[in-house]
C-alpha positions in Angstrom: 26.6 10.4 -10.9 23.6 12.6 -11.4 20.7 11.9 -9.0 17.2 11.5 -10.4 14.0 12.2 -8.5 12.2 9.1 -7.5 8.4 8.7 -7.1 7.0 5.4 -5.8 4.2 4.1 -8.0 3.6 0.4 -7.8 1.9 -0.9 -11.0 -1.7 -2.0 -10.6 -0.8 -5.4 -12.0 1.6 -5.9 -9.1 -1.1 -5.1 -6.6 -3.5 -7.5 -8.4 -0.9 -10.3 -8.3 -0.3 -9.6 -4.6 -4.1 -9.8 -3.9 -4.3 -13.1 -5.6 -1.4 -14.5 -3.6 -2.8 -13.3 -0.3 -6.2 -14.8 -1.1 -4.5 -18.2 -1.8 -2.5 -18.3 1.4 -2.3 -21.8 2.9 -2.0 -21.2 6.6 0.1 -23.6 8.7 -1.4 -25.8 11.4 -0.4 -24.3 14.7 -0.8 -26.1 18.1 -0.2 -24.6 21.6 1.4 -21.5 20.2 -0.9 -18.7 21.5 2.1 -17.1 23.2 4.3 -17.3 20.1 6.9 -19.6 21.7 7.3 -21.4 18.4 7.3 -18.2 16.3 4.6 -16.0 14.8 1.3 -17.7 15.5 -1.1 -18.6 12.7 -3.7 -16.7 14.5 -1.7 -13.5 14.5 -0.6 -14.0 10.9 -4.1 -14.8 9.7 -5.3 -11.5 11.2 -2.4 -9.5 9.5 -3.0 -11.2 6.1 -6.7 -10.5 6.3 -6.0 -6.9 7.0 -3.5 -6.7 4.2 -5.9 -8.1 1.7 -9.1 -6.4 2.7 -8.4 -3.2 4.6 -4.8 -2.0 4.0 -4.5 1.0 1.7 -1.2 0.7 -0.2 -1.9 3.9 -2.2 -2.3 5.9 1.1 1.1 4.5 2.2 2.6 5.5 -1.2 1.4 9.1 -0.7 2.9 9.3 2.8 6.2 7.9 1.5 6.2 10.2 -1.6 5.8 13.2 0.7 9.5 12.8 1.3 11.9 14.0 -1.4 13.5 10.8 -2.8 16.2 10.2 -5.4 18.1 7.5 -7.0 21.7 7.5 -8.2 24.3 4.9 -9.4 27.4 4.7 -7.3 30.2 2.2 -8.1 27.8 0.4 -10.3 25.2 0.1 -7.5 21.7 1.6 -7.7 21.2 3.7 -4.6 17.8 5.1 -3.4 17.8 7.8 -0.7 15.6 10.4 1.0 17.1 13.9 1.3 15.3 16.5 3.5 16.9 19.9 4.0 17.0 21.3 7.5 15.3 24.5 8.6 17.8 26.4 10.8 20.8 28.7 10.6 23.3 26.0 9.7 21.9 22.5 9.4 24.3 19.7 9.9 24.4 17.0 7.3 23.4 13.6 8.8 23.1 10.2 7.1 20.8 7.7 8.8 21.5 4.0 8.1 18.9 1.3 8.7 19.3 -2.4 9.3 17.3 -5.6 8.8 14.4 -6.1 8.8 14.2 -2.3 8.6 13.8 -0.1 5.6 14.4 3.6 5.1 10.8 4.1 6.4 11.9 3.1 9.9 13.2 6.6 10.3 10.0 8.4 9.3 9.2 9.4 12.9 12.5 11.2 13.4 13.0 13.0 10.1 10.6 15.9 11.0 12.1 16.7 14.4 15.6 16.4 13.1 15.1 18.6 10.1 12.7 21.2 11.6 13.3 21.4 15.3 11.3 24.6 15.8 8.2 22.9 14.5 8.5 20.3 17.3 9.4 22.7 20.1 13.1 22.6 19.6 16.0 24.9 18.8 16.5 25.7 15.1 20.3 25.6 15.8 19.9 21.8 16.2 18.6 21.3 12.6 20.1 18.6 10.4 20.0 18.0 6.7 18.8 14.4 6.8 19.8 11.8 4.2 18.3 8.3 4.5 19.6 5.8 2.0 18.3 2.3 1.5 21.1 -0.1 2.1 22.4 -1.7 -1.2 20.1 -4.6 -2.0 17.3 -3.3 0.2 14.1 -1.8 -1.2 14.7 0.6 -4.0 18.5 0.2 -3.9 18.2 -2.7 -6.2 18.7 -5.0 -8.0 22.3 -5.7 -7.0 24.5 -6.5 -10.1 27.1 -8.4 -8.1 27.9 -10.3 -4.9 30.2 -9.1 -2.2 28.2 -6.1 -1.0 28.2 -5.7 2.8 28.4 -3.1 5.5 32.1 -2.4 4.7 31.5 -1.6 1.1 28.3 0.3 2.0 30.4 2.7 4.1 32.5 3.4 0.9 29.3 4.1 -1.0 27.9 6.4 1.7 31.1 8.6 1.6 30.7 9.0 -2.2 27.0 9.8 -1.8 27.5 12.4 0.9 30.6 14.1 -0.5 30.6 13.7 -4.3 26.9 13.4 -5.0 25.5 15.7 -2.3 28.5 18.0 -1.9 29.0 17.9 1.8 32.6 18.3 3.0 32.0 16.6 6.3 29.0 14.9 7.8 27.5 13.2 10.8 26.4 9.5 10.7 23.9 7.5 12.7 22.8 3.9 12.6 21.2 0.9 14.2 21.5 -2.8 13.5 23.4 -3.1 10.2 23.4 0.7 10.1 25.5 0.7 13.3 28.0 -1.5 11.5 28.1 0.8 8.5 28.3 3.9 10.8 31.2 2.4 12.9 33.1 1.6 9.7 32.6 5.2 8.5 34.0 6.4 11.9 37.0 4.0 11.5 37.9 4.4 7.8 36.7 7.9 7.1 37.1 9.8 10.3 38.5 12.8 8.4 35.1 13.1 6.6 33.0 12.6 9.7 31.9 15.2 12.3 31.1 12.2 14.5 28.9 9.1 14.7 26.0 8.0 16.8 24.8 4.4 17.4 21.7 2.8 18.9 22.7 -0.8 18.6 25.1 -3.1 20.5 27.6 -3.7 17.7 30.0 -6.5 17.1 32.4 -4.1 15.3 35.2 -4.5 14.5 35.9 -8.2 14.7 32.5 -9.8 15.4 32.1 -11.1 11.9 35.8 -12.3 11.7 35.0 -15.8 12.9 34.6 -19.3 11.5 31.3 -19.4 13.4 29.7 -15.9 12.8 26.2 -17.2 13.7 27.5 -17.4 17.3 28.4 -13.7 17.5 26.1 -13.2 20.5 27.4 -16.2 22.4 30.0 -14.1 24.1 27.2 -12.5 26.1 26.2 -15.7 27.8 29.8 -16.9 28.1 30.5 -13.7 30.1 27.3 -13.9 32.2 27.4 -14.6 35.9 25.9 -18.0 36.9 22.8 -16.4 38.4 22.2 -14.3 35.3 23.1 -16.8 32.6 19.6 -18.2 32.0 18.2 -14.7 31.4 21.0 -13.9 29.0 20.5 -17.2 27.1 16.8 -16.3 26.8 17.8 -12.9 25.5 20.1 -14.5 22.9 17.4 -17.0 21.8 15.1 -14.1 20.9 17.8 -12.7 18.5 19.6 -15.6 16.8 16.8 -17.3 14.8 17.5 -15.5 11.6 21.3 -15.7 11.7 22.0 -19.3 10.6 19.8 -19.3 7.5 20.8 -15.8 6.4 24.5 -16.4 6.9 24.7 -20.0 5.7 22.1 -20.5 3.0 20.2 -17.2 2.4 19.2 -18.2 -1.1 17.3 -21.3 0.0 15.0 -19.5 2.4 14.6 -16.7 -0.2 12.9 -19.0 -2.7 10.0 -19.4 -0.2 9.8 -15.8 1.0 10.1 -14.3 -2.4 7.1 -16.3 -3.5 4.8 -15.9 -0.5 3.8 -12.5 0.8 2.3 -14.1 3.9 5.5 -16.0 4.6 7.5 -12.8 4.1 5.3 -10.9 6.4 5.6 -13.6 9.1 9.4 -13.7 8.9 9.8 -9.9 9.1 7.2 -9.5 11.8 8.9 -12.2 14.0 12.0 -9.9 14.2 9.9 -7.0 15.4 8.1 -9.2 18.0 11.4 -10.7 19.3 13.6 -7.6 19.4 11.4 -4.8 20.7 10.9 -3.9 24.4 7.5 -5.2 25.4 7.1 -2.6 28.1 5.4 -0.8 25.2 2.3 -2.1 23.5 3.4 -3.8 20.3 0.6 -2.4 18.1 1.4 1.1 19.3 5.0 0.9 18.2 4.4 -1.2 15.1 0.8 -0.6 13.8 -0.4 -3.1 11.2 0.0 -0.5 8.5 3.7 -0.1 9.3 4.3 -3.9 9.5 2.6 -4.4 6.1 4.2 -1.4 4.5 7.6 -2.9 5.5 6.7 -6.3 4.0 5.3 -4.6 0.9 8.5 -2.7 0.3 10.5 -5.9 0.4 7.8 -7.7 -1.7 7.4 -5.2 -4.5 11.1 -4.8 -4.9 11.8 -8.5 -4.5 14.7 -7.7 -2.2 14.4 -10.1 0.6 17.0 -12.4 -1.2 19.6 -9.6 -1.5 18.9 -8.3 2.0 19.4 -11.7 3.5 22.7 -12.1 1.7 24.0 -9.0 3.5 24.6 -11.4 6.4 26.4 -14.0 4.3 28.5 -11.3 2.7 29.6 -9.9 6.1 30.7 -13.4 7.1 32.4 -14.2 3.8 34.4 -10.9 3.6 36.0 -10.3 7.0 36.7 -6.8 8.2 40.2 -5.5 7.5 41.4 -2.5 9.5 42.3 0.6 7.5 44.7 1.8 10.2 46.2 0.6 13.5 45.5 3.8 15.5 43.6 3.8 18.9 40.7 4.1 19.2 39.7 1.9 16.3 36.8 4.3 15.6 38.6 7.7 15.3 35.5 9.8 14.8 33.9 11.1 18.1 31.0 8.8 19.1 27.6 9.1 20.8 25.6 6.2 22.1 22.0 5.6 22.8 21.8 2.5 25.0 18.3 1.0 25.2 18.0 -1.5 28.0 16.2 -4.3 26.2 18.7 -4.2 23.3 21.4 -5.3 25.7 22.0 -8.6 27.5 20.4 -8.7 31.0 23.0 -7.4 33.5 25.2 -5.8 30.9 27.1 -2.7 31.7 26.1 0.4 29.7 29.7 1.2 28.8 29.7 -1.6 26.2 32.0 0.2 23.8 35.5 0.1 25.3 37.8 3.1 25.0 40.0 1.1 22.7 37.2 1.1 20.1 35.8 4.6 20.3 36.1 8.1 21.9 32.6 8.3 23.4 31.6 12.0 23.8 28.0 11.4 24.7 26.1 8.5 26.2 22.5 8.1 27.3 21.0 5.0 28.9 17.3 4.4 28.4 15.3 2.1 30.6 12.6 1.7 28.0 13.3 0.7 24.4 14.7 -2.2 22.4 16.4 -2.8 19.1 14.3 -0.4 17.0 15.2 2.9 18.6 13.9 5.3 15.9 10.5 3.5 15.8 10.2 2.6 19.5 11.6 5.7 21.2 11.9 8.4 18.5 12.0 11.3 21.0 14.9 9.7 22.8 16.9 9.2 19.6 16.3 12.7 18.4 17.3 14.2 21.8 20.5 12.0 21.8 21.4 13.0 18.3 21.0 16.7 19.1 23.1 16.3 22.3 25.8 14.3 20.5 26.3 16.7 17.6 25.6 20.0 19.4 29.3 20.3 20.2 30.6 18.6 17.1 29.1 20.8 14.4 
């Protein structure tokens, strides 16, 4: 398992093919949808596609991405891409950051600098981390997948091998949001002896949320538990989040045929998730500038990994979680939580991870922020990571 340096350099022929496809986009008729109630409006998509075709500078994005030290390695037959930035401090703590969908490793680009070099951002060098940001198997450059059955449970196994056998860390810290929170929770459950602790930014359904014959209803428990006066608000919150679950759990390959063939369609599908799941107390274009949205779509497009990324949902539903032990709490590693208000059902309590599941050593509740903590509120995520692991190093 020898890691190899990785440099992103998309062939010119792929860029020319993309340009042709963008130019030939057939935009859908869209009536009474200025507010996006039916999904990403044609007006919004037309503007993004036009920017992608005429103004977006992919090579500039490549240079920014290549400024990070990147590597690839094969683990258990899977190609794994990762960023590895050494910390600047007396004893940096190894930390693996796990992303979700429709994220990529690039979702963490705003926190890597402050985490690895605190002094450069006005912090204490003693809080420095060695930061490792892998691409989930089947996402981006961790592709192509040679087999089915890869999900957040198997990813946790791969991460332990990456951090200990490939990179040589005896113990490490772990953080994640969305699918990354599931991976991180599984690390804290199965591999607590290798973990200094974990930190989560997402309301997770671990451990049993996917162990259901109706996994697309995994958010329904929020509305079922809501008070009568709060139920309508909770249902509206659920509606913003469930549109991708059924197709990606039940028939991910079918929708993949369209999104793997149309860059405009792919951009719309990925952008919808950002629009629906962020906290709109913040200006959308400030949090997710067009360059970022298009870079994200391009990373999925050039690697043709929307199909395998979508299957991550189906594989979670197909291969239920099995406990590795019967101890309490389920997650044995110490846990820190960043709770962002808009990422939780209206009226939800902030102590959403019961003591039976985790030993919570640090918790911070933030009134501003949604599902994409590292992009929406990077300073809060950095501060919470430092606070969580300051006593666990």
